[in-house]
N, C-alpha and C positions, 0 to 999 in steps of 0.2 A: 504494500500500500504506500501511497505517497500523497503529497499535498495537492496533486492534480485530481485526485479522486473526488467525484461530485461535480467537476467542471463541465459546463455545457459547451459543445463544439459544433460549428457548422462544417460538415464534411462532404466532399465529393467521393462517392463510393466507386472504386475503379475495378474491382475484381472479386473473385470468390476463392476462398481457401479451403483446404482439406478440413473437414469437420463442419462444413455448412455455414461458416462465418464469413461475412463480407470484409473486404479490405479497403481501407482509406489511408490517407496520410495527412498529418498535421505538422507543419513546420519540419518536414523531413522525417518525422517519426511515424512508423507503421501503427495504425489503429485498427483493431479487429472489431467489427460492428455487428451486433446481432440484429435480426429482423429487417435487414436492408437488402437491396438488390443492386448489383453493379449498374452504373449509369444514373443512380439517384443522387440528389443532394438532400442531406438529412441533418437534423439536430440530434446529437447523441450525447449521453451523459457518461463520463468516464467512470468505470467501476473498478478498474485495476491498473496499477502503474508499475510496470516492470523496469522502471528507470530508463536505462539506455536502450533496452531492447524493443519493447512495444507497450502499447496501452490496449485495454479492452474497454468497450463502451456499449451501452444499450441505446438503440434507436428510440427516441421519444416522439419525434414528429418528422414528417416528410415534407420538404420544401418543394422539391421537383420530383414527382414520382416517375418510376419506370413505366413504360407502356405494358410491361408484363406484370405489374402489381394488380392483384385482384382482392376482392373481399376474402378475408381469412376463412378457411373452411371450418375453423374451430373458434367460435366467438370468445371462448375463455382463454385463447392464446393471442388475441388480436392486439393491434398497436394501441388501441384506445385504453387498454389496461396499463396500470403501472407495471414495469418490467418484472418486479418481484412477485407479481400476482398473475403472470402469464403462464398458463399451463405449458409444460415442456413436452416434447415428443412429436411436434409437428412444425419444426423450425422453417420449413419451406411452404407452409400452408398459405402464405400471402402471395405466392408466385404462381402464375399460370402453369398448368401441368406440363405443357410442351417445353416451356422455358426451364422448368426444373430439370428436365432431362438433358437439356443443352448445358446447363451449369454442371451437372454431374459428369457429362462427357468431358467438359473442359478440365475438371479436377482429375479425371482418369488420365487424360492425355498429358497433363502437366506432371502427374506423379511418375509416369513412365519417362518423361523427358528428364526430370530432375534426379530420380532415384535409380532408373535403369539405363540412363543415357540412350534412350530409344525414342526415335520419332515413329509413333505408331502407324501413321498413315504411310510413311515411306517403307516401313518394315512389312506391313501387311498388304500394301498396294491399294488400300482404300481407307476412307475415314471410318472410324468406329462410331456407331450410334448406340445410344442407350435405348433398348427396346422396351416398349410397353407390354405389360401383361394383358392378354386379351380380356376385354370387358371392363378394364379399369377406366378408360377414357369415357365410357358411357355413363359412369357414375362419378366422374370428376375425381377419380383416385381415392374414393372413400369406401368404407365397408369391407376392407381386406384383411384386417387383423383377426386371427382366430384365437389369439392369446394376448392378454394385457395384464400388467402388474400395477396394482394400486397400492399406495402407501397410506397408512392410517395415522391421523394426528392424535394429539393427546385427548381430544374430545370424542374420539371414535369415528371421525369423519374420513372416509376414504377419498383418494384422489391421486392424480399424478403429482410428481414433484414439479416445481417451477424449474425453468431452464437453468442449468448449472448451479442448482442449490438443492438442499434437502428440506425445503419448505413445501408442505402439502397444500395443493390448490384445490379447494372444493369445486366440483364441476357438476353440471346437470346432463352433459352429453359427452359421448366418445365417438366422434364422427369417423374415425379410422377403423373401428371394429365392426365385425359382422353383426347382423341383427340379433342373432342368438346371444352373443356376448353382451351387447347393449342391454337387452332385456333382462339379463341376469346380474348385471353389475350393480352392486349395492352402493349407489351414489348418494343416498340420503344423509343428511347431517346426523351424526351420532349413531349411524346404522351398524357400526362394527366396534362396539366398546371392548377394550381389552386386547384387540388384535393390533399387529404392527404391519403386516403385509397380507394382501389378498390377491391371488392370481385367479383370473377368470378365463376359462378356455372352453372352446366349442369344438371338440374333435370331429373330423369329417365322418367318422364311423358311428356317430351317435346323433340323436334327434335334438338334443338341447345342449346347454352349457353346464359347467360345474365350477364350483369354487374350491380353491385350495387355500387354506388359512394358515399362515405362519409355517411351522415345521410339521405339517401334516404328513402322515404316513402315505407313501406313494400308492396310487391306484393305477392299474393298467387300463389304458384306453386304446381304441383302435382308430388308425388313420387309413384312409383309402386313397390310393394313387393309381389312377387308371383302373385296371382290373385286379390290382394287387392290394393286399391289406398288410399293415404294419402294426405290431404291438409296440407301445411306448408308454413309459410312465407319465402320468399327468404332471409330475414335477420334473420330467426330463426334457431334453432338448428336442424340439421339432420346429421346422420352418414356420414363421408366423403368418406369412401371406397365404391365403386360402389356396392359391394355385402354385405357390413356390415349389413344392415337392415335384409336381408334374413338370413345371418349367425347367427345373434343374436336371431332372431325369433326362428330358429330351436334349437339353444343352450338352450334357456330358456325352450322351450317345452321339450327338452330331459332331462334337469336337474330337471324339476318338477317330483317328485315322484307321479305316478298316484295313488298309493295306499293311499296316504295322501291327494289327491285332492278330496274334498267333493263338489259335484255339488250344494249343498244347502248352502255352506259357503259364506261369504262375503270376496272377494278377493281384494287385494290392489296393485296398481302400483304406487309406490312412486317416485317422481321426474319423472313423467310420460311423459313429453314432449307432443307430439301430439298424443300419444296413441299407439305407435308401439307395446310395450310389453304388454299393456293392451289387445290389439287385439290378441296377441299370447296366453295370458291366456284365453281370451274369446273363442278362437277356441278350446282350450282343454276342457273347461267346457261345452260348448254348448250354444244354443240360449237363454236359460233362465239364463245365468250367471249373477251374481251380482258382478260387477267389478267397483271399484272406482279408477280413476286416479287423483293423486294430483300433481300439478305443480305450480311453482311460477309465471310463465308468463301468464298473462291474455289472450294474443293473442294465445299462444299455447293451453291453456285450451279450448278456443273457437273452435279451429281446432279439438282438441281431442274429444269434444262432437259430432262434425259432423262425425269424423272418426269412432266413436264407436256406431253410431246410430242404427246399425243392432241388437245390444243387448238391449233388453227392460230394463234390469236391470243395464245397464252401465251408469255411470255418470262421469263427469270430474269437478273437483273443483279447484279453484285458491286459493293458499295460501302457506305460508311457511310450509314445511312438519312437523317441530316440533310443530308449533302452531296448525295445523290441527289435529295432533295426540293427543295433549293435550285436545282439544275441544271434540274430538271423545271419548276419554277415560272417560271424566267427564260427558258426556251427554248420553252415550249409555245405553239402557235398558238392562235388564238381557237377553232377547231374542237376542238382537243385539250383546251383548258380546259373546254369544254362537256361533253366526254365524261368528264373527271375529276369534274365537278360531278354528273354522273349516276351516278358510280361508287360502289361500296361499298369501304370501307377496312377490312381486318383488321389489327389491331396485336397482335403477340405478342412484346413486348420482353423483355429479360433481367430478372432479379429486381429490378434497380434502377428499372425502369419506363422509359417512353418519355422522360419529362422535358419541361420546359417548351418548349424550342426545337422539338422534334419535334411536340409538340401544336400549337404556333402554326403550324408549316408545314403540318400536315395540315389544320387548320381553314381556313387560307388557300385551300386547294384547293376548299373548300365541298362536300365529298362528301355524298351523300344520307344516309349513315349510317356510323358507325364501330363495328365490333365489336372489343372489346378483350379479349384473353386474358391473364390475369395470374396469376402464381404468388406474388405478394406483395400482401396486402390494403392495406398502407399506401401502397405505390407506386401501386397502382390508384386509391385514394382521392385521392391528391395530383393525379394526372393528370386524374381526373374533375373535380376542382375547377378545374383549369386550363382544361379544355374548357368548363366552365360559364361561365367568364369570357369565353370566345371565342364563345359563342352556341350551344353544344351541351348539351342536357339529357340526364340519365340517364333511360332509359326501361325498361330491364330488366336484371336481374342473376340469374345462376344460379351456384351454388357446388358444387364436387365434391371428394369426399374421395379424391384420387388418391395420397395419401401416408399410408395408415393407420399408426398408432403413431408418427407424427412430428407436429410442430406445423403442417406446411405444408398449405395449402389452395389450390386452383385456383379462379379465378372468371372468368366470361365476362360482359361487360356490353355493352349496346347504347346508343349515344349518337346522338341525332338533332338536327337543327337546331331551334332554338326557333322556333315558328311566328310 
């Protein structure tokens, strides 16, 4: 904090940064501004002073609006509220949906330029676009979340946190959630006395929604993807957009180079969860596919083993990915090493990315191709740069708007050995 905190500034917003925050400058200093759009002139209040590096500020009024500014899809997150009372979780909700995707594309392209030293358009031979999920445009990007977490204040009132704080904001609506989640969300004042967290979810394999309160014992629910069903804990990880599992299944299958897909190879799904993408691989390879899913959660691994039961050669193993790879590399026979070299690796790491150690271990197996699923463009770009140093080049990228009205973007990339 510094003496500038609280100061009102008139700023010309010039760009968008990773994390969904806009960029301006004041007397040469970078200012990161919330709730603004590149091209606007705004009045913003400084909230954080990092001295010589940068300031953070909240937009409090717009002097010259962007042509892409629209009425916020969530009234309780709109500009007419005090920044401390704006609901978090829809930081792009004031931007026209098509322009949100353009901003996400710019962030993705910039991440590859800065962290992977890669011009995506030149490398791929075409511009990358952030693809809409079918049906989202028709409802203006609302009604897609099948899971939402609400925090509960001292008075027992649930709500989202305000942006970049732990202040609970009481709300009467949740426009990004599905109808089933909205109907079941306990949004009334004082409706959850004694609780601290409430998760509301509507699994696709059930007719309604359910609540998970605090550290409740897990219950197994069913998710449906195409003609396949997956068992998953209600407290476990599952993609939140109602169509994300199907979109990512198709994307992984599309990004797998069929000419490099050896049916006799040993294929890996790392950070495999309950086996969604291992099943996508299995469907491509066929009923005799040898696919191993590796996941740190024992409960998720148990579900993955069940979900992958139709493939006689599929197995799910619990463990940290780096440790599993180290054991596999040291204990593999010559024949098994050859099968791993013929295999395809799917990587779907957490937001922080796979990291250098895992990338080194994967590259050491010399797989025929790596298909990388990422929810953070900077983490993806950094790992792509590491793989490039290890002899794997970027061959394809697709990006998807699986989180409308937020800054998040999902990308799927294919990496292949340098010829």
